[in-house]
C-alpha positions in Angstrom: 0.0 0.0 0.0 1.1 3.6 -0.6 1.7 5.9 2.3 -1.4 7.9 1.3 -3.6 4.8 1.6 -1.9 3.8 4.9 -2.7 7.3 6.3 -6.3 7.2 5.3 -6.8 3.6 6.7 -5.1 4.7 10.0 -7.2 7.8 10.4 -10.4 5.9 9.6 -9.4 3.3 12.2 -8.7 6.0 14.8 -12.0 7.7 14.1 -13.8 4.4 14.3 -12.1 3.6 17.6 -13.0 7.0 19.0 -16.6 6.5 17.9 -16.9 3.1 19.6 -14.9 3.9 22.7 -14.7 7.8 23.1 -12.0 9.1 25.3 -13.2 10.2 28.8 -11.3 13.5 28.6 -9.5 15.2 25.8 -7.8 18.5 25.3 -6.7 20.3 22.1 -2.9 19.5 22.5 -3.7 15.8 23.1 -6.0 15.7 20.1 -3.4 17.2 17.9 -0.7 14.9 19.3 -3.0 11.9 18.7 -3.6 12.9 15.1 0.1 13.4 14.4 0.9 10.2 16.3 -1.6 8.3 14.2 0.1 9.4 11.0 3.5 8.5 12.4 2.1 5.1 13.5 0.8 4.5 10.0 4.3 5.0 8.6 6.3 3.5 11.4 6.4 -0.1 10.1 8.1 1.1 6.9 10.9 2.6 8.9 13.0 -0.2 7.3 12.8 1.7 4.0 15.1 4.6 3.2 12.3 6.1 1.0 9.7 6.1 3.8 7.8 9.5 3.9 8.6 9.6 7.7 12.3 10.2 6.8 11.4 13.1 4.6 10.0 14.9 7.6 13.3 14.8 9.5 16.5 16.8 8.8 19.0 14.3 7.4 16.2 11.7 7.3 17.5 10.0 4.1 20.8 9.3 5.8 19.1 8.0 9.0 16.7 6.0 6.8 19.6 4.3 5.0 21.1 3.3 8.4 17.8 1.9 9.6 17.3 0.0 6.4 20.5 -1.9 7.1 19.5 -2.5 10.8 16.2 -4.1 9.7 17.8 -6.5 7.2 15.2 -5.8 4.5 11.7 -4.4 3.9 8.9 -6.1 5.7 10.8 -8.1 8.2 10.9 -7.3 12.0 8.9 -4.1 11.7 6.0 -6.0 10.1 5.8 -8.8 12.7 4.2 -9.5 16.1 7.6 -9.1 17.7 8.0 -5.7 16.0 4.6 -4.6 17.3 5.5 -5.6 20.8 8.9 -3.8 20.6 7.3 -0.6 19.2 4.7 -0.7 21.9 7.2 -1.2 24.7 9.5 1.4 23.3 6.8 4.0 22.9 5.2 3.1 26.3 8.6 4.0 27.9 9.4 7.0 25.7 6.1 8.9 25.4 5.7 9.9 29.1 9.3 11.3 28.9 8.6 13.3 25.8 5.2 14.6 26.7 4.2 16.4 29.9 1.4 14.1 31.2 -0.3 17.1 32.8 -0.6 18.7 29.4 -0.8 15.9 26.8 -2.1 12.4 27.7 0.7 10.0 26.6 -1.6 7.0 26.9 -4.0 8.4 24.3 -1.1 9.2 22.0 0.3 5.7 22.4 -3.1 4.2 21.5 -3.3 6.5 18.4 0.2 5.5 17.3 -0.5 1.8 17.8 -3.8 2.1 15.9 -1.9 3.5 13.0 0.8 0.9 13.2 -1.6 -2.1 13.4 -3.8 -0.7 10.6 -0.6 -0.5 8.5 0.1 -4.2 9.1 -3.5 -5.2 8.4 -3.4 -3.2 5.1 0.0 -4.7 4.1 -1.5 -8.2 4.9 -4.0 -7.5 2.0 -1.2 -6.9 -0.5 0.4 -9.5 -2.8 3.5 -9.8 -0.7 1.7 -10.3 2.6 3.6 -9.8 5.9 6.0 -12.0 8.0 3.7 -11.8 11.0 5.7 -14.6 12.8 9.2 -13.2 11.9 11.9 -14.7 12.2 10.0 -17.5 10.5 10.0 -16.7 6.7 6.3 -17.5 6.3 4.3 -14.5 4.9 0.7 -14.2 5.9 -1.8 -12.6 3.6 -5.5 -12.4 3.0 -7.1 -13.7 0.9 -4.9 -16.8 1.0 -4.6 -16.9 -2.8 -1.8 -14.4 -3.6 -3.1 -13.4 -7.0 -6.4 -12.2 -5.4 -4.5 -9.7 -3.2 -4.0 -6.0 -3.8 -1.1 -4.8 -5.9 0.5 -1.7 -4.3 -0.1 1.5 -6.2 -2.1 -0.2 -8.9 -5.6 0.8 -10.1 -7.5 -1.3 -7.4 -5.7 0.5 -4.6 -6.1 3.9 -6.2 -9.7 3.7 -7.4 -11.3 1.1 -5.1 -9.5 0.8 -1.8 -8.6 4.5 -1.1 -12.1 5.9 -2.2 -13.8 3.0 -0.4 -12.0 3.9 2.9 -13.0 7.5 2.4 -16.6 6.6 1.8 -16.6 4.4 4.9 -15.1 7.3 7.0 -17.8 9.7 5.7 -20.6 7.2 6.4 -19.3 6.3 9.9 -18.9 9.9 10.9 -22.3 10.9 9.5 -24.0 7.9 11.2 -22.4 8.9 14.5 -22.3 12.6 14.2 -24.1 13.2 17.5 -21.4 11.3 19.3 -18.6 13.2 17.7 -20.3 16.5 18.5 -20.5 15.5 22.1 -16.8 14.5 22.1 -15.8 17.9 20.5 -18.0 19.8 23.0 -16.1 18.0 25.8 -12.7 19.1 24.6 -11.2 21.5 27.1 
């Protein structure tokens, strides 16, 4: 999947989660950090690619990206596995309270937002032709549907004209269906 599709799927997943299980309290800085964190999470598994859009956002990112590419062995290895999800979670769980002032930004909500983006990335990549090595270091790649030729080809017409617009239509439908809930969440923002 392209980064644009990953971003849209991650955002739709976050909005869906917020609609199903709204946060008890939310302020503007936390909301902003959650939205940014969700985008970062949607790109985080591709940290093993020097061409990841995440590297473009950092000064000297291309150099750092080429170093990370060597650390991760190749694309879709550790960062696309259950071990990778666990390591990202534990690292972020430790780091976020140190980066954000918990009295100002809720690091737990930011962690959830990042992880929603990260997991949605893996689910989306599991729908592509290559699948993902969910049980890395085992070399078995998991994909859905099980027949590889039925899966999505990254950046081809099906992703561009069916998947991306389909996710956008879903997002608009879900928000419209639950607009009263979202209004109450936005009214509660302090």
